[in-house]
C-alpha positions as protocol buffer text, in pm:
chain_id: "A"
residue {
  index: 1
  type: MET
  ca { x: 402 y: -2080 z: -1395 }
}
residue {
  index: 2
  type: LYS
  ca { x: 189 y: -2042 z: -1708 }
}
residue {
  index: 3
  type: ALA
  ca { x: -136 y: -2212 z: -1808 }
}
residue {
  index: 4
  type: LYS
  ca { x: -418 y: -2218 z: -2061 }
}
residue {
  index: 5
  type: VAL
  ca { x: -790 y: -2264 z: -2012 }
}
residue {
  index: 6
  type: GLY
  ca { x: -850 y: -2639 z: -1991 }
}
residue {
  index: 7
  type: ASP
  ca { x: -514 y: -2718 z: -1827 }
}
residue {
  index: 8
  type: TRP
  ca { x: -512 y: -2893 z: -1490 }
}
residue {
  index: 9
  type: LEU
  ca { x: -382 y: -2754 z: -1163 }
}
residue {
  index: 10
  type: LEU
  ca { x: -245 y: -3021 z: -928 }
}
residue {
  index: 11
  type: VAL
  ca { x: -179 y: -2926 z: -566 }
}
residue {
  index: 12
  type: GLU
  ca { x: 27 y: -3173 z: -366 }
}
residue {
  index: 13
  type: ARG
  ca { x: -63 y: -3255 z: -8 }
}
residue {
  index: 14
  type: VAL
  ca { x: 67 y: -3014 z: 253 }
}
residue {
  index: 15
  type: HIS
  ca { x: 18 y: -3241 z: 555 }
}
residue {
  index: 16
  type: LEU
  ca { x: 49 y: -3616 z: 582 }
}
residue {
  index: 17
  type: GLY
  ca { x: -288 y: -3780 z: 518 }
}
residue {
  index: 18
  type: GLU
  ca { x: -432 y: -3496 z: 312 }
}
residue {
  index: 19
  type: PRO
  ca { x: -538 y: -3580 z: -42 }
}
residue {
  index: 20
  type: ARG
  ca { x: -384 y: -3422 z: -348 }
}
residue {
  index: 21
  type: ARG
  ca { x: -625 y: -3176 z: -515 }
}
residue {
  index: 22
  type: LYS
  ca { x: -689 y: -3154 z: -885 }
}
residue {
  index: 23
  type: GLY
  ca { x: -882 y: -2886 z: -1067 }
}
residue {
  index: 24
  type: GLN
  ca { x: -934 y: -2764 z: -1420 }
}
residue {
  index: 25
  type: ILE
  ca { x: -847 y: -2407 z: -1509 }
}
residue {
  index: 26
  type: VAL
  ca { x: -1165 y: -2246 z: -1642 }
}
residue {
  index: 27
  type: GLU
  ca { x: -1054 y: -1883 z: -1668 }
}
residue {
  index: 28
  type: LEU
  ca { x: -732 y: -1683 z: -1685 }
}
residue {
  index: 29
  type: ASN
  ca { x: -698 y: -1338 z: -1531 }
}
residue {
  index: 30
  type: HIS
  ca { x: -391 y: -1249 z: -1738 }
}
residue {
  index: 31
  type: PRO
  ca { x: -355 y: -1305 z: -2114 }
}
residue {
  index: 32
  type: ASP
  ca { x: 2 y: -1435 z: -2070 }
}
residue {
  index: 33
  type: GLY
  ca { x: -124 y: -1733 z: -1864 }
}
residue {
  index: 34
  type: THR
  ca { x: 24 y: -1629 z: -1532 }
}
residue {
  index: 35
  type: PRO
  ca { x: -169 y: -1670 z: -1203 }
}
residue {
  index: 36
  type: PRO
  ca { x: -416 y: -1628 z: -1049 }
}
residue {
  index: 37
  type: TYR
  ca { x: -647 y: -1882 z: -1212 }
}
residue {
  index: 38
  type: LEU
  ca { x: -1015 y: -1958 z: -1175 }
}
residue {
  index: 39
  type: VAL
  ca { x: -1016 y: -2333 z: -1103 }
}
residue {
  index: 40
  type: ARG
  ca { x: -1304 y: -2585 z: -1087 }
}
residue {
  index: 41
  type: TRP
  ca { x: -1203 y: -2855 z: -836 }
}
residue {
  index: 42
  type: THR
  ca { x: -1286 y: -3218 z: -918 }
}
residue {
  index: 43
  type: ASP
  ca { x: -1349 y: -3315 z: -555 }
}
residue {
  index: 44
  type: THR
  ca { x: -1610 y: -3047 z: -479 }
}
residue {
  index: 45
  type: ASP
  ca { x: -1709 y: -2905 z: -822 }
}
residue {
  index: 46
  type: GLU
  ca { x: -1656 y: -2561 z: -664 }
}
residue {
  index: 47
  type: THR
  ca { x: -1489 y: -2286 z: -861 }
}
residue {
  index: 48
  type: THR
  ca { x: -1234 y: -2072 z: -676 }
}
residue {
  index: 49
  type: LEU
  ca { x: -970 y: -1813 z: -754 }
}
residue {
  index: 50
  type: VAL
  ca { x: -629 y: -1970 z: -694 }
}
residue {
  index: 51
  type: PHE
  ca { x: -285 y: -1818 z: -647 }
}
residue {
  index: 52
  type: PRO
  ca { x: -78 y: -2138 z: -679 }
}
residue {
  index: 53
  type: GLY
  ca { x: 200 y: -2191 z: -429 }
}
residue {
  index: 54
  type: PRO
  ca { x: 521 y: -2395 z: -451 }
}
residue {
  index: 55
  type: ASP
  ca { x: 324 y: -2716 z: -392 }
}
residue {
  index: 56
  type: ALA
  ca { x: 127 y: -2672 z: -717 }
}
residue {
  index: 57
  type: ARG
  ca { x: 198 y: -2755 z: -1080 }
}
residue {
  index: 58
  type: VAL
  ca { x: 15 y: -2718 z: -1411 }
}
residue {
  index: 59
  type: GLU
  ca { x: -39 y: -3014 z: -1643 }
}
residue {
  index: 60
  type: PRO
  ca { x: -146 y: -2947 z: -2000 }
}
residue {
  index: 61
  type: ALA
  ca { x: -496 y: -3059 z: -2098 }
}
residue {
  index: 62
  type: GLU
  ca { x: -339 y: -3300 z: -2349 }
}
residue {
  index: 63
  type: HIS
  ca { x: -228 y: -3521 z: -2056 }
}
residue {
  index: 64
  type: HIS
  ca { x: -594 y: -3573 z: -1958 }
}
residue {
  index: 65
  type: PRO
  ca { x: -776 y: -3620 z: -2292 }
}
residue {
  index: 66
  type: ALA
  ca { x: -1070 y: -3822 z: -2158 }
}
residue {
  index: 67
  type: SER
  ca { x: -1166 y: -3569 z: -1893 }
}
residue {
  index: 68
  type: ALA
  ca { x: -1032 y: -3243 z: -2033 }
}
residue {
  index: 69
  type: HIS
  ca { x: -1340 y: -3032 z: -2089 }
}
residue {
  index: 70
  type: VAL
  ca { x: -1454 y: -2693 z: -1976 }
}
residue {
  index: 71
  type: ARG
  ca { x: -1823 y: -2619 z: -1944 }
}
residue {
  index: 72
  type: ASP
  ca { x: -1959 y: -2375 z: -2202 }
}
residue {
  index: 73
  type: GLU
  ca { x: -2091 y: -2127 z: -1948 }
}
residue {
  index: 74
  type: GLU
  ca { x: -1960 y: -1856 z: -1725 }
}
residue {
  index: 75
  type: PRO
  ca { x: -1762 y: -1977 z: -1421 }
}
residue {
  index: 76
  type: GLY
  ca { x: -1959 y: -2005 z: -1100 }
}
residue {
  index: 77
  type: ALA
  ca { x: -2293 y: -2030 z: -1281 }
}
residue {
  index: 78
  type: ARG
  ca { x: -2371 y: -2356 z: -1103 }
}
residue {
  index: 79
  type: GLY
  ca { x: -2405 y: -2418 z: -733 }
}
residue {
  index: 80
  type: ALA
  ca { x: -2240 y: -2698 z: -537 }
}
residue {
  index: 81
  type: ASP
  ca { x: -2532 y: -2925 z: -627 }
}
residue {
  index: 82
  type: GLY
  ca { x: -2460 y: -2877 z: -1000 }
}
residue {
  index: 83
  type: ARG
  ca { x: -2778 y: -2680 z: -1067 }
}
residue {
  index: 84
  type: ARG
  ca { x: -2762 y: -2355 z: -1256 }
}
residue {
  index: 85
  type: ARG
  ca { x: -2790 y: -2055 z: -1025 }
}
residue {
  index: 86
  type: GLU
  ca { x: -3074 y: -1817 z: -1101 }
}
residue {
  index: 87
  type: GLY
  ca { x: -2969 y: -1456 z: -1144 }
}
residue {
  index: 88
  type: HIS
  ca { x: -2598 y: -1546 z: -1142 }
}
residue {
  index: 89
  type: ILE
  ca { x: -2377 y: -1245 z: -1198 }
}
residue {
  index: 90
  type: PRO
  ca { x: -2015 y: -1334 z: -1271 }
}
């Protein structure tokens, strides 16, 4: 699995009734695009480090042109309420 910043990570449901999760890759840990990825989830706006499993796939940002954007700030600089954290250290 390889990705670029701005690509989308889609994780299929593991159990019946669970929603599929979608998040945008905001940072790569390896220059070749291999996992893990720092992902900002659309359902919670939280940013987490993700080691994708077999239930995940990457979709290029070009497939989501209307919503494909990455904030111009360091990952994790905003809290769950969307406000910028004071004294944030990445």
